[in-house]
N, C-alpha and C positions, 0 to 999 in steps of 0.2 A: 503494500499499501504506499510506502513511504517512497520508495522506486518510482511510482506511478505519479504521485504528485510531485516529485522532483522533475519528472520528464514534463508534466504540464507546466510548472513555473517556467521551465528552461522555451518552453515553447512560446506562453505568455510573453516572455522577455524579449524572444526574438521577435516576434510580432509588433512589440512596442518599439523597439528599436528601429526596426522598417519604418513605422509613422515618423519618429522622429528624425531620420535620415530624411525623408520626401518632404516634411514641414520646414526642414532646414534647406533643401535645395530650394524650396519655393521662396523662401525667406532671401536666397542667394541670387536669384533670378531680380537682378535689378532693374530699377527704371521702368517699370511697367506702367505706372501711372505718372510719376515725376519727373522733373528735367533735370539736367545739369546747371552746378553752378559756373564749371568753365567749361570750355570747348570741349575737353576730353577728359575721361575718368580710367584709368588703368587697374585692373583688379588682376591678382596673380592667385591660381587655384589648381588643386589636386582632384582630380575624380579617380575613383576605385572603378577596376573592372566591372561592367555592366549597370553601372549607375545610370538612371534615367533623368530626364527633366520632360516634364509632360507640356503641351503644347502651349505656347505662351508668346508673347510679343513685348516689344521695348516701344517707348515714346521716342527712342534716341535710336541712332546707327549703333550696330553692333558688329566688332571685328573679332572673331575668332583666331588667335594664331597659337600653333600647336608645337610645344617644344619636343613633347614625346608621347608616343601612344599615338591613338587613331580615335576620332571623333566621329559618327555619323550623325548628320543632322537631316531631317525630314521638312521639307515645305509642303505646300498644297499639291504642288506639281514636280516637285524632283527630289530626288534622294542624294544628298551631298556626302563623301567620306573625304576628311581632312586629315591626310598625312602629315609627319613632320615636314617642317621649313615651308609648310601652304598656310595661306589665311582664309578664312572666308569672311565675306563682306554680307551682312545682313540689312538690308533697309528697314528705317524705322517702319514700323507697325506691321511687320512680315510676320504673320504666325508660322512658330517653327519647333519641333521638338528634336531632343538627342539624348543619343545613348554612347557611353564610352566604353571602347573597346583595347583591353589592357588597362595599366594605370596611366593615366594622362595627365601629362603637366600642362598647364595651358597658361596663356597671357590673354585678356579679354580686353580691346578699347571699346568704350562706349562715347560716342562722337554726338554732338548738337548736329543736327542733319545741315543747318544753315551756316556751319562753321566756315566752309569755303562753299561758294556758289555753285561750282562747278563738279561739286561731289557727286558719284553715280549713285543713281536710285534704282539701281539694278542687283540682284542677288548673284555672287560668282565666288569660284576660286581662283586664288592668284599664288603666284610664287612669292614669298617673303624674302627680299635680298638681304643683303648682310647688314646694309647701314639701317633699312628698317627695324630688321629684326633687334638688332641693339638699341635702337630707340626705344622700342616697345619695352623691351626687359628694364631698361634704366626707367622708364616712366612708373613700370609697376612697382618701385621704392619709393614713389613720392608720397608725401604725408598727403592729410586730407586737403590742404589748403595750398594753393600754388601761387605765391606772391608776383604781382607785377613786376616786369622788368628783370625776372629772376632768371638762374640759368635753367630751371624747372620749365618755366615758360616758354623758353626760346627751343627747348626739345619739342614742347607740344606744337609751337608752330612749325617746325621742321617734319614731324611728323605728318601734319596736314599737308603739306607742300608736297611730301612724299607720296601720300594718299591719291593724289590728282593723278598720278601717274601709272594706276592698276590697270594690268593688263590680265584679263580672265582667261584661265584654261579649262580645259574639258574634264574636270574632275566630277561631273553629275551623271545623274542616270535619268532621264526622263522617263517618270511614267505615264501610261495613257488613260484616259478618263473613261474610255469606254469598258464596260464590265467586262465583257468576253475578253477582250483583248489583255486586260488586266489581269483576269485569272490566270490566263496561258502566261503570262509573264513572272507571275508569282510560280505558276509549276517551274519554267525554266529555272528560276533563281535556285529554285528546290534540288534541283539536280543539274547542278553546272558542270557535272562531271562527265554528263552524257555529251555528244557529238552532234549539237543541235544544228539542223540545217533548215533553210526556208521551206524547203517540202515537207519538213515534220510539221511546221505551223501550220501549213496548209492543208495538212490531211486531218490534224487534229480538230481544225476549225471548221473543215469542210468547207473551203473554199478554193478559190485557184492562187497559186504562187503570185500572181500578178495583183489579185484584188488583197493579200494580205500585206504583198509588198506596199502597196500603194496607201493602206490602210495604216501601218504600222508607221510610214514617214509621216503620214497627215497627223496623226496621234501624238510622236514624238520627236518629230524633225530629223529624226535619224534612220538609217536602214537597220534591217533588224539585225545583220552581221556587225554593224559598228555597235548598236546598243549592247547586243551578247557581249563584244570586245570590252566595253566599257563597264559593264557589271561585272565581268570575271576580274579585272584589274583592282576595282573598287573591294571586290571580296576578296581577294589574295591580300590586298593590305591588312585586312581586319585579321584574316587567318594568321599572318605572319607574324601582327601585333599581339596575337592571343597565345603564340608560343610554338604553332607549327613549323615543321622544319620547310627550307625551301620546295626540297621535293614532295613533302606530302601537299603543301599549298598548291605545286603544281597540278600534283593528279587531281585534286579535290576540285580546282576550278577548269579541269578538260583540257590539261596539255600531257603528253605522254612521255615528256623529256623536261630533264632538270633545265638543259641548254635551252631548249625552245620557248620555255617559260620566261628564262632570265633574258633572253634578247628582248622579248615583247616587255618584259616589265621596265627593264631599263630605257628603252624607247618612249614608253607611255610616262613614266614616272621621274626617270632622270637619273636615278640611281640603282644600281645593283641590287636584287633581292639581300643578298647578305650584308649591305651597307645599309637596308633599311633595316634590317633585325637590329644590327649593332649602333643604330641610330647615328650614322656617319653621314650627314647630309651633305651632297654633292650639288653645289647651285647649278642650275640649268638657264638663270639669268644672262 
């Protein structure tokens, strides 16, 4: 009886801790209603593997810069996977949720939308160059108030100048809105090790290859082949961040050899899978 009571108590404590973790996360989702006192606010944070933030939005721009680990972010129409050395620009008012893959060290910038008149209002992933990376890291150490004319304010102004030069890359997977096509995409994502081809989609959906090709491009802006390549590369980053070996990752996402996967990964991500695992970032800028 005592053992049973102990088990129930442990289970209750576990549930309680999950609720505490959830409400702590909600509390950490800054500026859902309020605005900034300065043009920029920088926050550093660590996510444990598997932690999730529910759908929310901010009244200011959010920039997520990943130091280590991988973050998956969902918006209404896209799935974004952010590896180290990349940043995700999320315009003000954009509903999004996220999940951490591996232990994630992150630096977040919150930016007043009109801090610069020409800041983009489009969501996207970009390469974080060495200058911007060091500026973001430095800003995350600032105290609450930044004095006018100080070094800290000049760093903030330089960050804003650098952000005017963003160049987005294709680290996103657009998801179709059509329910039938979305169900097929979910089926594909559950079996990435299968050698999917356009005829598979046509057969499963009982339409011609021409019809599914046109439908897929209309819904996602991509060919089925390109959509699949993107999904495989983003999933491979998650698996590598979770502790999979390079070979096991290659097999899991549909490649039959270490070398073919490594070639594709280096071409798309800009670093080799081994360097990705070791978190040795080779800039592609």
